VEXVEXVO-466503 format. One record per atom (N, C-alpha, C, CB): x, y, z. Coordinates in steps of 0.001 Angstrom, whole numbers, plus 500000, padded with zeros to 6 digits. Glycine has a CB too. Layout:
XYZ/...
This chain:
635835527651760172/634984526161760291/633659526448759897/634894525446761865/633024525461759313/631542525573759221/630954525036760172/630985525074758153/629909525611760681/628916524927761799/627523525416761499/629305525355763435/626666524456761709/625072524862761694/624418524315762974/624221524192760330/623618525183763470/623007525082764669/621381525273764637/623670526068765529/620786524249764949/619287524523764843/618815524754766134/618469523395764212/617560525448766177/616928525769767494/615516526031767081/617610527045768297/614662525836768179/613440526211767841/612178525183767944/613609526656766585/612824523959768165/611842522823768365/611180522829769624/612475521532768240/610267521935769767/609391521790771089/608302520837770995/608741523111771496/607533521025771995/606091520181772031/605118521211771650/605633519486773602/604270520867770626/602994521794770378/601792520789770114/603206522888768982/600820521226770015/599400520551769837/599136520628768356/598146521324770705/598370519672768035/598138519729766497/597392521108766249/597181518380765919/597808521311765119/597290522833764686/598132523891764895/596087523275765392/598921523828765638/599822524934766192/601139525280765328/600291524497767642/601921526230765559/602894526402764476/604187526262765457/602738527946763538/605273526438764676/606671526422765223/607477526944764078/607185524942765720/608512527914764588/609494528416763557/610795527980764064/609462530009763326/611472527181763168/612833526663763378/613864527578762728/612965525232762811/615150527572763534/616200528326763054/617465527351762722/616532529432764112/618107527938761699/619411527373761501/620381528319761142/619400526379760543/621175528578762113/622432529410762213/623563528839761518/622838529617763612/623997529510760360/625063529047759809/626404529735759806/624723528842758708/627414529179760046/628711529928760296/629521529600759209/629437529592761627/629419530315758029/630136530153756938/630263531263756135/629692529207756277/631719531688755539/631856532819755260/631014533285753796/633279532954755299/630583532040753096/629979531959751767/628595531856751811/630467530881751019/627871532196753076/626532531896753266/625656532261752075/626077532556754455/625993533442751536/625079534038750485/625059533090749119/625626535603750115/625894532241749035/626086531299748004/625675530165748279/627250531161747622/625237529691749418/624864528476749661/623529527985749434/625144528289750760/623006526808749235/621692526259749103/621669525495750485/621459525301747703/620585525744751071/620220525137752646/619058524264752236/619695526419753988/619165523124753044/617825522253753184/617619521900754593/617861520867752330/616376521839754895/615765521386756094/615300519970755739/614586522345756586/615704518973756651/615185517553756499/614651517236757847/616321516463756030/613832515915757921/613497515468759267/613698513991759161/612012515875759748/613714513550760522/613693511982760591/612809511714761667/615131511258760852/611544511051761153/610376510676762115/610661509400762760/608984510553761382/610218508955763774/610428507864764458/610191506668763636/609676507885765589/611269505860763475/611074504532762717/611105504864761062/609520503800763195/611503506186760766/611467506434759303/612847506914758663/610385507505759029/612890506901757431/614122507435756846/614107509073756872/614263506867755319/615256509512756785/615252510891756780/614583511580755484/616650511304756942/613855512637755392/613273513170754255/613583514709754278/611748512838754216/613571515138752859/613672516513752666/612228517223752963/614194516766751198/612246518394753683/611060519207753813/610972520333753233/610793519468754936/612290520922752870/612254522449752327/613720522617751864/611799523699753577/613847523364750852/615215523676750232/614977525444749633/615593522334748751/616131525915749982/616195527421749476/617429527401748980/616004528632750541/617395528113747582/619013528274747118/619447529734747215/619292527786745466/620555530201746601/620957531542746858/620301532407746246/622148531790746620/619482532196745342/618538533086744693/617210533379745329/618278532582743453/617020532455746293/615792532472746955/614639531587746607/615379533654746874/615014530973745680/614122529809745140/613717528806745942/614693529147744153/612450528561746569/612158527439747199/611625526427746731/611604527624747987/611923525296747298/611350523979746851/610760523136748195/612596523084746042/609522522637747991/608843521710749207/608272520592748356/607514522529750225/608577519406749172/607905518107748599/606503518524748696/608215516638749445/605762517417748163/604362517485747848/603480517374749378/604004516173746718/604235516698750107/603317516314751467/603414517384752456/603813514911752256/604183518693752105/604122519668752914/602791520386752814/605203520464752697/602293520446751508/600886521081751499/600617522567751620/600179520538752548/601824523244751297/601818524544751710/601781525035753074/600918525020751180/602100524196754035/602292524426755437/603485525034755684/602219523280756191/604620524634755326/605859525233755672/606404526311754775/606799524233755766/607297527067755349/607822528144754550/609034528410755126/606980529352754463/610246528217754045/611620528469754215/611980529897753934/612389527580753373/612871530353754782/613292531673754252/614769531800754906/612190532972754702/615398532889754544/616850533076754890/617097534796755093/617866532374753549/617844534766756190/618350536268756666/619720536371756378/618177536601758260/620140537125755330/621600537003755003/622231537795756033/622011537502753541/621811538739756806/622708539531757716/622899538430758966/621953541128758222/621980537875759510/622030536827760505/622609535408760259/620772536656760891/622559535338758792/623310534223758378/622487532864758868/624827534340759008/621236533075758826/620139531971759503/619056531767758436/619335532564761030/618772530507758313/617779530074757623/616645529631758459/618216529128756807/615340529974758165/614247529726759074/613413528569758426/613371531066759325/612543528039759126/611564527214758615/610245527375759453/612076525788758599/609220528181758911/608018528317759546/607156527082759262/607367529580759126/606697526644760355/605748525432760143/604318525786760763/606377524032760894/603275525709759866/601987526068760477/601086524657760428/601250527391759603/600162524741761151/599089523591761036/599744522227761143/598289523653759621/600485522157762067/601327520902762415/600489519916762769/602317521066763517/600772518514762405/600089517227762727/601004516279763558/599652516507761396/600482515468764134/601295514413764650/602168513907763757/600583513402765129/602019513768762562/602887513291761335/604210513846761262/602248513629760029/604035515248761817/605256516156761595/606197515855762956/604759517923761445/605945514888763638/606990514696764889/608067514054764292/606466513785766192/609249514622764795/610533514107764335/611774515090764684/610432513875762778/612877514625764526/614044515628764474/614354516276763222/615251515006764862/614400517462763432/614649518401762182/616010518871762125/613744519664762180/616682518619760839/617950518995760817/618205519966759459/618817517685760876/619039520880759557/619546521498758506/620743521177757982/619572522600758718/620789521391756601/622072520944755880/622522521922754652/621825519434755285/623824521988754575/624237522734753453/624281521786752045/625679523360753825/623432522146751140/623360521072750075/624630520610749442/622525521526748999/624835519539749118/626038518984748334/627190519012749417/626436519939746911/627001518809750610/628099518927751480/627741518099752558/628423520313751897/628865517675753497/628516516766754567/628426517767755806/629648515513754756/628018519093755791/627717519814756783/626275519717757253/628072521028756470/626018519244758616/624744519067759006/624715519695760448/624329517562758918/623537520154760941/623357520494762363/623062519327763135/622295521482762572/623018519610764378/622868518289765534/621365518054765523/623429518678767333/620586518822764995/618992518471764901/618183519231766137/618735516669765050/617007519424765853/616105519979766962/614894519190766894/615759521540766822/614224518610768136/613013517807768057/611941518601768003/612842516911769102/611136518112767369/609578518661767050/608690517643767401/609251519041765471/607752517951768367/606716516843768938/605425517411768710/606868516472770562/604612516902768185/603122517391767777/602337516396768449/602745517438766094/601806516733769605/600815515735770315/599799516511771134/601598514696771314/598727515945771404/597720516500772034/597806515840773582/596359516231771195/
């Protein structure tokens, strides 16, 4: 059974950092492309980072070099390091196996002074 579990969210002040984790229980983890998305209050869900099985990373322009996605093949975990957070980064962050319907339950990130 495939399962994704996010963790690491919380309340931080502007300019601070967080590292989110996505634990993936899938036998073929090494072959998977994993995405991080977020849904801000009142907005549509949007992609924030992607990593494929070769380690190639993609970020949309609005990330501006502040986020880094990485994966640990031993732990079957994908991380999202987020630096210099702003209130606009507030939302629920989800991880997803690309091209599948497998999603985690989400972890709340709140950036506020």
